[in-house]
C-alpha positions in Angstrom: -10.1 -4.5 -7.0 -12.3 -2.8 -4.4 -11.7 -0.1 -1.8 -12.9 -1.3 1.6 -12.2 1.9 3.6 -10.7 5.3 3.2 -9.3 7.1 6.2 -8.0 10.5 5.2 -4.7 11.5 6.7 -4.1 7.9 7.8 -4.3 5.5 4.9 -6.3 3.5 2.4 -7.3 -0.2 2.6 -7.5 -2.0 -0.8 -8.3 -5.5 -1.7 -6.4 -6.5 -4.9 -4.8 -9.4 -6.7 -1.0 -9.3 -6.7 0.9 -9.3 -10.0 4.1 -11.3 -10.0 5.9 -11.4 -13.3 9.5 -11.9 -12.1 11.9 -11.0 -9.4 12.0 -7.3 -10.4 8.5 -6.9 -11.8 6.1 -7.6 -9.0 3.5 -5.1 -7.7 0.1 -4.7 -6.1 -2.4 -2.6 -8.3 -4.1 0.2 -6.6 -6.9 2.6 -7.7 -5.4 5.6 -9.6 -7.1 8.2 -7.3 -5.1 7.0 -4.3 -2.0 8.5 -5.8 -3.6 11.9 -5.8 -4.6 11.9 -2.1 -1.3 13.4 -1.0 0.8 10.3 -0.8 4.5 10.6 -1.4 6.5 8.2 -3.7 7.5 6.2 -0.6 4.7 4.8 1.7 4.4 2.2 4.4 2.4 -0.8 3.2 0.9 -3.5 5.3 0.0 -6.6 3.3 -2.4 -9.2 4.8 -3.0 -12.6 3.3 -5.0 -15.0 5.5 -3.6 -14.8 9.0 -0.2 -13.5 7.8 0.8 -9.9 7.9 3.9 -8.1 6.6 4.8 -4.4 6.7 7.4 -2.8 4.5 8.3 0.5 2.7 6.8 0.5 -0.8 7.2 2.8 -3.8 4.5 4.0 -6.1 4.8 2.8 -9.7 3.1 4.2 -12.7 2.0 1.1 -14.6 0.5 2.9 -17.6 -1.0 6.3 -18.2 -4.0 5.6 -15.9 -2.9 2.7 -13.7 -0.8 2.7 -10.5 0.7 0.1 -8.2 3.0 -0.3 -5.3 6.2 -2.4 -5.4 6.2 -5.9 -4.0 9.6 -7.0 -2.9 10.7 -10.6 -3.1 11.0 -10.8 0.7 7.3 -10.0 1.1 6.4 -12.6 -1.6 8.4 -15.3 0.2 7.2 -14.3 3.7 3.5 -14.5 2.7 4.0 -17.3 0.3 2.3 -15.3 -2.5 1.6 -16.5 -6.0 0.5 -14.5 -9.1 -3.2 -13.5 -8.7 -3.4 -14.2 -5.0 -5.9 -11.8 -3.4 -4.5 -9.7 -0.6 -5.6 -6.8 1.5 -3.1 -3.9 1.5 -3.2 -0.9 3.8 -1.2 2.0 2.5 -0.2 4.5 5.2 0.9 8.0 4.8 4.2 8.8 6.4 4.1 11.2 9.4 5.3 14.5 8.1 5.1 16.5 11.3 4.9 16.2 15.0 2.0 18.0 16.8 1.5 18.7 20.4 -2.1 18.9 21.6 -2.5 20.9 24.8 -5.6 20.8 26.9 -7.1 24.1 27.7 -4.5 26.1 25.9 -5.5 29.7 25.1 
């Protein structure tokens, strides 16, 4: 697992191997420090495999005391034709929590 880029306030891009152990136990492992960058329990995830892309709302999971992952629904597994240990790129985006207006020349 490697982190390709880190864009604060936007998201994190991670390359990882998916873990598929059954219809209700599928996830993408992520580095533990990502959980502490201010992400909520629900995040937007974009999964890329080859030329295929799928975006969905994911939930953080605590896999053990020091490991985290995000959920991987069956519809994503089927849409991307994923198998256990397939390498994917996942982009985890922070939800927009506020709306800001930028004014030019405001005093």
